[in-house]
C-alpha positions in Angstrom: 9.5 31.0 41.5 6.8 30.0 39.0 7.9 27.9 36.1 6.9 28.7 32.5 5.0 26.3 30.3 6.7 23.0 29.4 8.9 23.1 26.4 7.9 21.3 23.3 11.1 19.3 22.9 9.4 16.2 21.6 7.6 18.0 18.8 10.7 19.9 17.9 12.7 16.7 17.8 10.1 15.1 15.4 10.0 18.2 13.2 13.8 18.3 13.0 13.9 14.6 12.2 11.4 15.1 9.4 13.2 18.1 8.0 16.6 16.2 8.0 14.9 13.3 6.2 13.5 15.7 3.6 16.9 17.4 3.1 18.6 14.0 2.7 16.0 12.9 0.2 16.5 16.1 -1.9 20.3 15.7 -1.8 20.0 12.1 -2.9 17.8 13.0 -5.8 20.3 15.7 -6.9 23.1 13.2 -6.8 21.1 10.7 -8.8 20.1 13.4 -11.4 23.7 14.5 -11.7 24.9 10.9 -12.2 22.2 10.3 -14.9 23.3 13.5 -16.7 26.9 12.5 -16.5 26.2 9.1 -18.0 24.1 10.7 -20.8 26.8 13.3 -21.6 29.4 10.5 -21.7 27.2 8.5 -24.0 26.5 11.4 -26.3 30.2 12.3 -26.5 31.1 8.8 -27.4 28.5 8.7 -30.1 29.6 12.0 -31.5 33.3 10.9 -31.5 32.5 7.6 -33.2 30.3 9.4 -35.9 33.1 12.0 -36.5 35.7 9.3 -37.0 33.4 7.4 -39.3 32.8 10.4 -41.5 36.5 11.1 -42.2 
């Protein structure tokens, strides 16, 4: 029986590796952004609470 063309497993593996790296980078950026927002919100809440208690 005649075999078909060789499969492109090496190219697929490289492509998958690149895509996984890209996905990981995007997830890491999302985590960092969420952490920065969390810190900022905490800071603003603390500032608001201190200013409210100072006004009374």
